[in-house]
Backbone as CSV, one residue per row, in Angstrom:
resi,resn,N_x,N_y,N_z,CA_x,CA_y,CA_z,C_x,C_y,C_z
1,UNK,-0.892,7.996,-3.857,-1.650,7.783,-2.648,-1.048,6.641,-1.904
2,UNK,-0.641,5.572,-2.768,-0.073,4.252,-2.296,1.070,4.622,-1.363
3,UNK,1.950,5.468,-1.650,3.226,5.875,-0.981,2.752,6.394,0.521
4,UNK,1.571,7.214,0.166,1.348,7.975,1.548,0.858,6.971,2.442
5,UNK,0.114,6.034,1.963,-0.353,4.818,2.886,0.767,4.205,3.391
6,UNK,1.884,3.566,2.614,2.824,2.847,2.935,3.736,3.519,4.108
7,UNK,3.706,5.143,4.184,4.413,5.877,5.019,3.568,6.076,6.187
8,UNK,2.317,6.139,6.246,1.571,6.540,7.385,1.501,5.148,8.130
9,UNK,1.282,4.069,7.441,1.206,2.761,7.836,2.582,2.313,8.864
10,UNK,3.790,2.690,8.052,5.276,2.380,8.347,5.263,3.100,9.926
11,UNK,4.986,4.441,9.977,5.276,5.503,11.289,4.197,4.615,12.449
12,UNK,3.148,4.291,11.968,2.232,3.665,13.048,2.902,2.364,13.723
13,UNK,3.349,1.555,12.825,3.693,0.003,13.099,5.046,-0.141,13.842
14,UNK,5.752,0.877,13.670,7.062,0.858,14.428,7.291,1.674,15.743
15,UNK,5.733,2.229,15.807,5.804,3.094,17.224,5.687,1.581,18.423
16,UNK,6.256,1.934,19.684,6.558,0.798,20.521,5.212,0.500,21.236
17,UNK,4.280,1.509,21.073,2.980,1.398,21.745,1.896,0.550,20.621
18,UNK,2.303,0.400,19.588,1.308,-0.358,18.781,1.082,-1.402,19.089
19,UNK,-0.237,-2.053,19.022,-0.399,-3.419,18.870,-1.959,-3.572,18.127
20,UNK,-1.795,-4.444,17.146,-2.807,-4.624,16.305,-4.152,-5.257,16.759
21,UNK,-5.247,-4.651,16.381,-6.694,-5.225,17.227,-7.427,-5.224,15.721
22,UNK,-8.511,-5.759,16.051,-9.751,-6.073,14.850,-10.003,-4.735,14.133
23,UNK,-10.079,-4.127,15.066,-10.913,-2.375,14.701,-9.582,-2.003,13.454
24,UNK,-8.313,-1.754,14.114,-7.335,-1.363,13.212,-7.003,-2.276,11.815
25,UNK,-7.534,-3.418,12.178,-7.144,-4.296,11.166,-8.254,-4.038,9.793
26,UNK,-9.500,-3.849,10.144,-10.588,-3.559,9.640,-10.418,-2.140,9.098
27,UNK,-9.499,-1.060,9.375,-9.572,0.121,9.071,-8.414,0.099,7.980
28,UNK,-7.456,-0.709,7.994,-6.037,-0.822,7.037,-6.874,-1.580,5.822
29,UNK,-7.588,-2.595,6.311,-8.187,-3.405,4.966,-9.134,-2.523,4.198
30,UNK,-10.185,-1.699,4.824,-10.703,-0.974,4.167,-10.011,0.239,3.374
31,UNK,-9.392,0.808,4.073,-8.449,2.087,3.437,-7.478,1.115,1.986
32,UNK,-7.225,0.115,1.946,-6.687,-0.703,0.923,-7.645,-1.174,-0.165
33,UNK,-8.822,-1.465,0.329,-9.907,-1.540,-0.702,-10.321,-0.525,-1.324
34,UNK,-10.504,0.546,-0.780,-10.906,1.825,-1.400,-10.155,2.482,-2.156
35,UNK,-8.453,2.589,-1.523,-7.663,3.039,-2.381,-7.169,2.588,-3.792
36,UNK,-7.127,1.177,-3.735,-7.041,0.148,-4.971,-8.049,-0.134,-5.940
37,UNK,-9.397,0.107,-5.757,-10.271,-0.119,-6.228,-10.440,-0.250,-7.628
38,UNK,-9.778,0.936,-8.294,-9.917,1.285,-9.518,-8.193,0.815,-10.297
39,UNK,-7.596,0.053,-9.723,-6.301,-0.411,-10.335,-6.792,-1.769,-11.168
40,UNK,-6.250,-1.670,-12.277,-6.474,-2.695,-13.383,-5.972,-4.211,-12.939
41,UNK,-7.061,-5.090,-13.025,-6.580,-6.528,-12.687,-6.686,-6.886,-11.059
42,UNK,-7.641,-7.944,-10.753,-7.457,-8.312,-9.352,-6.432,-8.659,-8.880
43,UNK,-5.248,-9.304,-9.533,-4.158,-10.066,-9.488,-3.003,-8.770,-9.173
44,UNK,-2.988,-7.743,-9.655,-2.328,-6.721,-9.322,-2.665,-6.050,-7.786
45,UNK,-4.032,-6.011,-7.569,-4.696,-5.168,-6.513,-4.080,-6.139,-5.196
46,UNK,-4.345,-7.376,-5.437,-3.911,-8.358,-4.296,-2.527,-8.461,-4.250
47,UNK,-1.670,-8.272,-5.122,-0.286,-8.204,-5.037,0.308,-6.861,-4.393
48,UNK,-0.329,-5.638,-4.717,0.253,-4.444,-4.124,-0.293,-4.789,-2.345
49,UNK,-1.584,-5.251,-2.218,-2.236,-5.422,-0.689,-0.963,-6.184,-0.139
50,UNK,-0.666,-7.484,-0.809,0.326,-8.302,-0.067,1.616,-7.802,0.232
51,UNK,1.971,-6.814,-0.552,3.396,-6.366,-0.459,3.463,-5.312,0.632
52,UNK,2.234,-4.530,0.568,2.375,-3.555,2.023,2.232,-4.241,3.018
53,UNK,1.405,-5.506,3.387,1.423,-6.121,4.640,2.838,-6.789,4.901
54,UNK,3.508,-7.191,3.681,4.590,-7.730,4.167,5.880,-6.667,4.280
55,UNK,5.806,-5.629,3.588,6.920,-4.561,4.119,6.745,-3.909,5.593
56,UNK,5.328,-4.277,6.011,5.203,-3.549,7.496,5.449,-5.109,8.616
57,UNK,5.817,-6.047,7.975,5.977,-7.219,8.929,4.882,-7.616,9.637
58,UNK,3.751,-7.320,8.749,2.290,-7.728,9.342,1.883,-9.030,8.783
59,UNK,0.995,-9.612,9.663,0.480,-10.983,9.196,-0.766,-10.677,8.346
60,UNK,-0.725,-10.773,7.050,-1.814,-10.479,6.150,-2.938,-11.326,6.357
61,UNK,-2.758,-12.434,6.497,-3.813,-13.560,6.644,-4.519,-13.352,7.886
62,UNK,-3.818,-13.168,8.921,-4.581,-12.816,10.226,-5.375,-11.725,10.476
63,UNK,-4.616,-10.461,9.849,-5.205,-9.320,9.825,-6.462,-9.060,8.902
64,UNK,-6.430,-9.827,7.852,-7.616,-9.721,7.023,-8.938,-10.783,7.677
65,UNK,-8.620,-11.888,8.235,-9.394,-12.561,8.750,-10.354,-11.707,10.146
66,UNK,-9.499,-11.371,10.970,-10.020,-10.585,12.081,-10.835,-9.442,11.597
67,UNK,-10.522,-8.795,10.553,-11.411,-7.592,9.826,-12.663,-8.330,9.587
68,UNK,-12.556,-9.233,8.740,-13.833,-10.012,8.416,-14.813,-10.695,9.382
69,UNK,-13.922,-11.047,10.227,-14.874,-11.574,11.415,-15.568,-10.424,12.166
70,UNK,-14.852,-9.190,12.159,-15.533,-8.003,12.926,-16.596,-7.580,12.207
71,UNK,-16.465,-7.645,10.909,-17.736,-7.380,9.881,-18.892,-8.316,10.082
72,UNK,-18.577,-9.556,10.038,-19.645,-10.324,10.384,-20.336,-10.166,11.414
73,UNK,-19.825,-9.954,12.636,-20.245,-9.742,14.000,-21.233,-8.609,14.037
74,UNK,-20.615,-7.430,13.272,-21.391,-5.990,13.123,-22.931,-6.400,12.250
75,UNK,-23.122,-7.448,11.520,-24.161,-7.489,10.620,-25.311,-7.544,11.438
76,UNK,-26.431,-6.947,11.209,-27.510,-6.859,12.105,-27.501,-6.044,13.258
77,UNK,-26.359,-5.378,13.549,-26.214,-4.795,14.711,-26.464,-3.082,14.512
78,UNK,-26.705,-2.425,15.519,-27.097,-0.982,15.530,-25.737,-0.113,15.930
79,UNK,-25.844,1.175,15.827,-24.542,1.945,16.120,-24.437,1.872,17.865
80,UNK,-25.835,1.703,18.452,-25.717,1.787,19.725,-25.177,0.382,20.342
81,UNK,-25.303,-0.592,19.530,-24.782,-1.928,20.013,-23.183,-1.771,19.859
82,UNK,-22.601,-1.022,18.974,-21.287,-0.801,18.768,-20.714,-0.059,19.910
83,UNK,-21.483,1.283,20.497,-20.979,1.941,21.425,-21.113,1.161,22.556
84,UNK,-21.797,0.137,22.906,-22.097,-0.690,24.327,-20.862,-1.540,24.180
85,UNK,-20.597,-2.036,22.934,-19.218,-2.915,22.635,-17.980,-2.138,23.210
86,UNK,-18.199,-0.754,22.767,-16.907,0.120,22.920,-16.481,0.336,24.233
87,UNK,-17.621,0.281,25.091,-17.684,0.308,26.509,-16.929,-0.570,27.263
88,UNK,-16.769,-2.045,26.718,-16.143,-3.105,27.050,-16.982,-4.222,27.529
89,UNK,-18.582,-3.849,27.400,-19.475,-4.713,27.738,-19.525,-6.050,26.698
90,UNK,-19.600,-7.194,27.165,-19.784,-8.415,26.231,-18.442,-9.122,26.011
91,UNK,-18.409,-9.771,25.085,-17.227,-10.744,24.806,-16.962,-10.351,23.464
92,UNK,-17.506,-9.684,22.820,-16.915,-9.292,21.313,-15.522,-9.063,21.008
93,UNK,-15.141,-9.028,19.748,-13.782,-8.495,19.637,-13.678,-7.115,19.983
94,UNK,-14.609,-6.448,19.460,-14.551,-4.897,19.993,-14.553,-4.791,21.426
95,UNK,-15.343,-5.297,22.166,-15.440,-5.351,23.797,-13.946,-5.754,24.245
96,UNK,-13.538,-6.772,23.503,-11.964,-6.957,24.178,-11.098,-6.126,23.931
97,UNK,-10.987,-5.423,22.572,-10.263,-4.451,22.116,-10.442,-3.223,23.182
98,UNK,-11.819,-2.979,23.596,-11.966,-1.762,24.396,-11.517,-1.819,25.672
99,UNK,-11.596,-3.329,26.117,-11.162,-3.560,27.707,-9.506,-3.229,27.599
100,UNK,-8.915,-3.692,26.808,-7.270,-3.449,26.569,-7.087,-2.084,26.426
101,UNK,-7.864,-1.346,25.544,-7.479,0.152,25.488,-7.455,0.941,26.930
102,UNK,-8.844,0.636,27.533,-9.282,1.195,28.489,-7.965,1.027,29.945
103,UNK,-7.491,-0.357,29.729,-6.475,-0.736,30.786,-5.257,-0.116,30.602
104,UNK,-5.255,0.348,29.334,-3.751,0.826,29.125,-3.413,2.268,28.920
105,UNK,-2.738,2.714,29.914,-2.626,4.162,30.027,-1.694,4.543,28.897
106,UNK,-0.987,3.745,28.266,-0.110,4.152,26.901,-0.746,3.624,25.506
107,UNK,-2.171,3.247,25.840,-2.792,2.960,24.645,-2.670,4.325,23.555
108,UNK,-2.551,3.585,22.226,-2.247,5.154,21.322,-3.283,4.546,20.118
109,UNK,-4.107,5.807,19.899,-5.069,5.835,18.830,-4.163,6.140,17.513
110,UNK,-4.486,5.254,16.473,-3.911,5.484,15.344,-5.066,5.720,13.988
111,UNK,-4.778,6.358,12.875,-5.596,6.476,11.828,-6.435,5.339,11.627
112,UNK,-5.781,4.224,11.477,-6.607,2.997,10.810,-7.642,2.672,11.928
113,UNK,-7.401,2.958,13.036,-8.644,2.623,13.979,-9.600,3.397,13.955
114,UNK,-9.292,4.766,13.564,-10.707,5.563,13.244,-11.640,4.889,11.896
115,UNK,-10.382,4.789,11.105,-11.188,4.095,9.664,-11.871,2.844,9.954
116,UNK,-11.398,2.066,10.794,-12.100,1.016,10.915,-13.458,1.013,11.763
117,UNK,-13.477,2.311,12.398,-14.870,2.828,13.156,-15.680,3.286,12.097
118,UNK,-15.005,3.929,11.025,-16.006,4.367,10.076,-16.597,3.361,9.242
119,UNK,-15.719,2.263,8.996,-16.265,1.257,8.378,-17.558,0.267,9.275
120,UNK,-17.350,0.288,10.161,-18.344,-0.208,11.212,-19.621,0.468,11.066
121,UNK,-19.404,1.929,11.209,-20.696,2.755,10.702,-21.240,2.575,9.844
122,UNK,-20.718,2.362,8.580,-21.195,1.872,7.386,-21.832,0.509,7.552
123,UNK,-21.120,-0.329,8.290,-22.040,-1.813,8.409,-23.121,-1.633,9.002
124,UNK,-23.459,-0.501,10.149,-24.546,-0.688,10.777,-25.465,0.828,10.199
125,UNK,-25.201,0.994,9.091,-26.204,1.967,8.141,-26.206,3.520,8.512
126,UNK,-24.719,3.793,9.249,-24.833,5.108,9.439,-24.502,5.925,7.809
127,UNK,-25.196,7.076,7.566,-24.817,7.757,6.505,-23.492,7.999,6.436
128,UNK,-22.844,7.742,5.061,-21.495,8.084,5.019,-21.352,9.257,4.520
129,UNK,-21.456,10.139,5.339,-20.893,11.843,4.779,-20.213,12.073,6.356
130,UNK,-19.323,13.042,5.858,-18.709,13.584,7.018,-19.550,14.162,8.131
131,UNK,-20.408,14.963,7.782,-21.402,15.632,8.730,-22.147,14.493,9.770
132,UNK,-22.479,13.231,8.939,-23.280,12.404,9.699,-22.681,11.444,10.530
133,UNK,-20.907,11.202,10.095,-20.191,10.252,10.979,-19.657,11.214,12.116
134,UNK,-19.632,12.509,11.898,-18.854,13.135,13.078,-19.349,13.024,14.465
135,UNK,-20.690,13.047,14.551,-21.424,13.061,16.000,-21.153,11.321,16.366
136,UNK,-21.371,10.801,15.610,-21.224,9.266,15.845,-19.981,8.921,16.415
137,UNK,-18.629,9.376,15.624,-17.406,9.265,16.182,-17.255,9.939,17.315
138,UNK,-17.680,11.040,17.388,-17.481,11.652,18.804,-18.183,10.805,20.117
139,UNK,-19.229,10.429,19.809,-20.247,9.470,20.916,-19.089,8.123,21.241
140,UNK,-18.669,7.664,20.232,-18.104,6.537,20.222,-16.818,6.778,21.017
141,UNK,-16.124,7.646,20.533,-14.606,7.755,21.087,-14.816,8.061,22.529
142,UNK,-15.634,9.030,22.943,-15.962,9.736,24.148,-16.578,8.992,25.176
143,UNK,-17.959,8.371,24.886,-18.922,7.778,25.612,-18.637,6.336,25.777
144,UNK,-18.151,5.813,24.444,-17.891,4.480,24.305,-16.357,3.973,24.894
145,UNK,-15.452,4.353,24.179,-14.192,4.234,24.500,-13.604,4.806,25.638
146,UNK,-14.028,5.950,25.920,-13.676,6.879,26.861,-12.069,7.327,26.548
147,UNK,-12.126,7.652,25.188,-10.571,8.268,24.773,-11.045,9.596,24.225
148,UNK,-9.897,10.381,24.241,-9.896,11.524,23.413,-10.502,11.431,21.899
149,UNK,-11.259,12.426,21.572,-11.702,12.240,20.184,-11.220,13.161,19.093
150,UNK,-10.537,14.107,19.472,-9.809,15.152,18.493,-9.338,14.630,17.314
151,UNK,-8.552,13.500,17.578,-7.587,13.152,16.518,-8.624,12.237,15.547
152,UNK,-9.465,11.413,16.164,-10.265,10.755,15.410,-11.288,11.523,14.574
153,UNK,-11.758,12.517,15.175,-12.496,13.127,14.243,-11.602,13.990,13.022
154,UNK,-10.526,14.432,13.247,-9.756,15.074,12.419,-9.510,13.962,11.346
155,UNK,-9.315,12.866,11.648,-8.925,11.633,10.769,-10.375,11.353,9.775
156,UNK,-11.252,11.559,10.577,-12.915,11.338,9.795,-13.023,12.431,8.702
157,UNK,-12.766,13.398,9.222,-12.854,14.856,8.087,-11.786,14.385,6.943
158,UNK,-10.536,13.955,7.500,-9.579,13.787,5.957,-10.010,12.599,5.390
159,UNK,-10.417,11.886,5.810,-10.966,10.322,5.297,-12.092,10.696,4.072
160,UNK,-13.300,11.393,4.311,-14.099,12.044,3.668,-13.515,12.890,2.737
161,UNK,-12.310,13.476,2.710,-11.862,14.465,1.704,-11.313,13.435,0.786
162,UNK,-10.458,12.562,1.111,-9.615,11.547,0.369,-10.517,10.912,-0.645
163,UNK,-11.613,10.237,0.086,-12.810,9.413,-0.564,-13.426,10.240,-1.638
164,UNK,-13.534,11.649,-1.424,-14.101,12.346,-2.285,-13.376,12.690,-3.786
165,UNK,-11.920,12.783,-3.240,-10.940,12.847,-4.579,-10.863,11.451,-5.321
166,UNK,-11.010,10.368,-4.412,-11.041,9.054,-5.135,-12.248,8.934,-6.158
167,UNK,-13.533,9.334,-5.505,-14.678,9.117,-6.110,-14.613,10.180,-7.592
168,UNK,-14.034,11.303,-7.359,-13.887,12.097,-8.493,-12.967,11.521,-9.498
169,UNK,-12.072,10.932,-8.999,-11.107,10.220,-9.943,-11.710,9.051,-10.689
170,UNK,-12.449,8.288,-9.795,-13.142,7.184,-10.547,-14.115,7.741,-11.745
171,UNK,-14.863,8.818,-11.270,-15.890,9.375,-12.148,-15.049,9.956,-13.315
172,UNK,-14.005,10.530,-13.247,-13.213,10.699,-14.646,-12.531,9.686,-15.203
173,UNK,-12.272,8.879,-14.988,-11.550,7.536,-15.217,-12.838,6.813,-16.277
174,UNK,-14.200,6.987,-15.695,-15.273,6.264,-16.360,-15.631,7.256,-17.545
175,UNK,-15.508,8.597,-17.405,-15.900,9.262,-18.676,-14.984,8.996,-19.639
176,UNK,-13.523,9.022,-19.024,-12.466,8.978,-20.251,-12.868,7.390,-20.754
177,UNK,-13.123,6.276,-20.210,-13.587,4.998,-20.613,-14.574,5.166,-21.371
178,UNK,-15.818,5.833,-21.226,-16.800,5.870,-22.123,-16.571,6.559,-23.353
179,UNK,-15.671,7.788,-23.086,-15.323,8.311,-24.446,-14.444,7.722,-25.234
180,UNK,-13.743,6.759,-24.946,-12.777,6.076,-25.437,-13.368,4.702,-26.068
181,UNK,-14.520,4.379,-25.533,-15.352,3.167,-26.019,-15.899,3.908,-27.149
182,UNK,-16.459,5.194,-27.095,-17.573,5.671,-27.903,-16.345,5.985,-29.425
183,UNK,-15.425,6.401,-28.991,-14.403,6.590,-30.424,-14.172,5.360,-30.874
184,UNK,-14.040,4.105,-30.162,-13.816,3.115,-30.635,-14.792,2.325,-31.446
185,UNK,-16.019,2.992,-31.050,-17.146,2.349,-31.725,-17.460,3.282,-32.950
186,UNK,-17.003,4.326,-33.075,-16.846,5.328,-34.405,-16.075,4.833,-35.171
187,UNK,-15.045,4.261,-34.968,-13.996,3.850,-35.468,-14.255,2.252,-36.205
188,UNK,-14.864,1.422,-35.515,-15.500,0.334,-35.903,-16.508,0.554,-36.854
189,UNK,-17.176,1.371,-36.638,-18.376,1.822,-37.568,-18.018,2.161,-38.922
190,UNK,-16.669,3.150,-38.677,-16.178,3.735,-40.161,-15.698,2.500,-40.832
191,UNK,-14.907,1.734,-40.241,-14.437,0.434,-40.860,-15.535,-0.234,-41.459
192,UNK,-16.733,-0.371,-40.838,-17.660,-1.218,-41.260,-18.276,-0.740,-42.667
193,UNK,-18.444,0.548,-42.462,-19.148,1.234,-43.628,-17.886,1.121,-44.681
194,UNK,-16.687,1.127,-44.677,-15.710,1.080,-45.773,-15.965,-0.228,-46.032
195,UNK,-16.109,-1.082,-45.399,-16.109,-2.702,-45.758,-17.569,-3.018,-46.662
196,UNK,-18.423,-2.206,-46.224,-19.539,-2.420,-46.831,-19.438,-1.912,-48.279
197,UNK,-19.116,-0.490,-48.250,-18.822,0.111,-49.822,-17.979,-0.903,-50.520
198,UNK,-16.977,-1.250,-50.000,-16.080,-2.115,-50.645,-16.764,-3.468,-51.112
199,UNK,-17.491,-4.008,-50.452,-18.291,-5.126,-51.034,-19.447,-4.842,-51.701
200,UNK,-20.194,-3.906,-51.749,-21.022,-3.348,-52.576,-20.294,-3.059,-53.931
201,UNK,-19.394,-2.576,-53.936,-18.517,-1.941,-55.286,-18.105,-3.465,-55.910
202,UNK,-17.390,-4.325,-55.250,-17.132,-5.696,-55.645,-18.240,-6.441,-56.308
203,UNK,-19.290,-6.310,-55.682,-20.598,-7.092,-56.065,-21.166,-6.468,-57.319
204,UNK,-20.928,-5.123,-57.280,-21.480,-4.377,-58.519,-20.423,-4.716,-59.792
205,UNK,-19.007,-4.807,-59.390,-18.257,-5.138,-60.466,-18.659,-6.480,-61.033
206,UNK,-18.796,-7.513,-59.911,-18.917,-8.752,-60.562,-20.067,-8.990,-61.302
207,UNK,-21.159,-8.221,-60.894,-22.391,-8.079,-61.662,-22.293,-7.712,-63.313
208,UNK,-21.228,-6.635,-63.169,-21.029,-5.893,-64.636,-20.153,-6.826,-65.508
209,UNK,-19.226,-7.380,-64.608,-18.474,-8.559,-65.361,-19.380,-9.516,-65.826
210,UNK,-20.148,-10.165,-65.161,-21.141,-11.111,-65.408,-21.935,-10.739,-66.903
211,UNK,-22.485,-9.544,-66.841,-23.109,-8.894,-67.881,-22.402,-9.015,-69.118
212,UNK,-21.048,-8.437,-69.067,-20.158,-8.245,-70.114,-20.118,-9.560,-70.678
213,UNK,-19.507,-10.760,-69.914,-19.402,-12.063,-70.064,-20.561,-12.542,-70.874
214,UNK,-21.572,-12.237,-70.593,-22.895,-12.840,-71.206,-23.200,-12.205,-72.527
215,UNK,-22.881,-11.101,-72.534,-23.221,-10.246,-73.739,-21.938,-11.134,-75.003
216,UNK,-20.678,-11.106,-74.376,-19.568,-11.604,-75.199,-19.876,-12.944,-75.553
217,UNK,-20.381,-13.857,-74.685,-20.825,-15.114,-75.002,-22.193,-15.330,-76.007
218,UNK,-23.073,-14.475,-75.677,-24.048,-14.153,-76.795,-23.562,-13.867,-78.235
219,UNK,-22.737,-12.691,-78.294,-22.049,-12.422,-79.414,-21.477,-13.541,-80.290
220,UNK,-20.598,-14.185,-79.363,-19.743,-15.450,-79.982,-20.637,-16.386,-80.633
221,UNK,-22.005,-16.724,-79.698,-22.693,-17.667,-80.175,-23.394,-17.137,-81.803
222,UNK,-23.927,-15.975,-81.447,-24.379,-15.438,-82.972,-23.375,-15.517,-83.898
223,UNK,-22.177,-15.093,-83.731,-21.163,-15.161,-84.626,-20.961,-16.575,-85.163
224,UNK,-20.878,-17.546,-84.427,-20.869,-19.076,-84.663,-22.163,-19.510,-85.621
225,UNK,-23.495,-19.154,-85.114,-24.251,-19.361,-85.885,-24.474,-18.650,-87.249
226,UNK,-23.971,-17.394,-87.452,-23.972,-16.954,-88.941,-22.895,-17.502,-89.816
227,UNK,-21.687,-17.794,-89.125,-20.469,-18.615,-89.479,-21.172,-19.811,-90.206
228,UNK,-21.947,-20.568,-89.674,-22.211,-21.842,-90.064,-23.473,-21.818,-91.089
229,UNK,-24.103,-20.504,-90.835,-25.385,-20.374,-91.878,-24.437,-19.827,-93.154
230,UNK,-23.578,-19.245,-93.032,-22.894,-18.639,-94.442,-22.059,-20.022,-95.133
231,UNK,-21.454,-20.677,-94.515,-20.899,-22.012,-94.919,-22.029,-23.014,-95.760
232,UNK,-23.370,-23.101,-94.892,-24.074,-23.965,-95.365,-24.816,-23.330,-96.608
233,UNK,-24.635,-22.187,-96.956,-25.404,-21.404,-98.337,-24.397,-21.665,-99.301
234,UNK,-22.970,-21.524,-98.894,-21.880,-21.984,-99.767,-22.007,-23.220,-100.439
235,UNK,-22.181,-24.056,-99.573,-21.930,-25.540,-100.062,-23.084,-25.611,-100.766
236,UNK,-24.428,-24.787,-100.722,-25.832,-25.147,-101.363,-25.410,-24.555,-102.682
């Protein structure tokens, strides 16, 4: 899936009509977060993200910064607030993006713009399901941004199919991890039982050896006493 993301991103950014905006940046950032969520190690995930930005000649710091600022702005807003901003009303980053889109006959929608809208829906508490997102996406694209909705709706459906596959993979990985931990626990338990039996056997052997040594010492003392008694009688 990483290669598919790289290919998709490349085809978007090499288009002469492409212009990065906060919604697009949010969509790319969100896609990377979801796709790489289960990769082991934060450093590895960050390295892959940076490599993708660099390979596309994108300013990672600026892109991530405007995505975070957009989410911060959306905090406490409603889906109607987002729709109003998409009409171009106000001075938010969304409104500025909408004004540019509306004023550009050659403005080109791309997949990450749609995913960015989905992330905004999540931020304003729209239920994260294909059925719940569909009408909101349709309303925002048509009545807010005043742009065709069909590609965005298809991308929305595709996103939730991919997300479902990733969630399934996550569940399977967790199940495998749980099974492996259970096997490891069973192996450790078996080793512990062997160690306990060995310790008990060693303790028992030490106990028996101590008894034998005690008996030997007793016999030696008895023999020595008898010898001394015999010697005494002989002298008498």
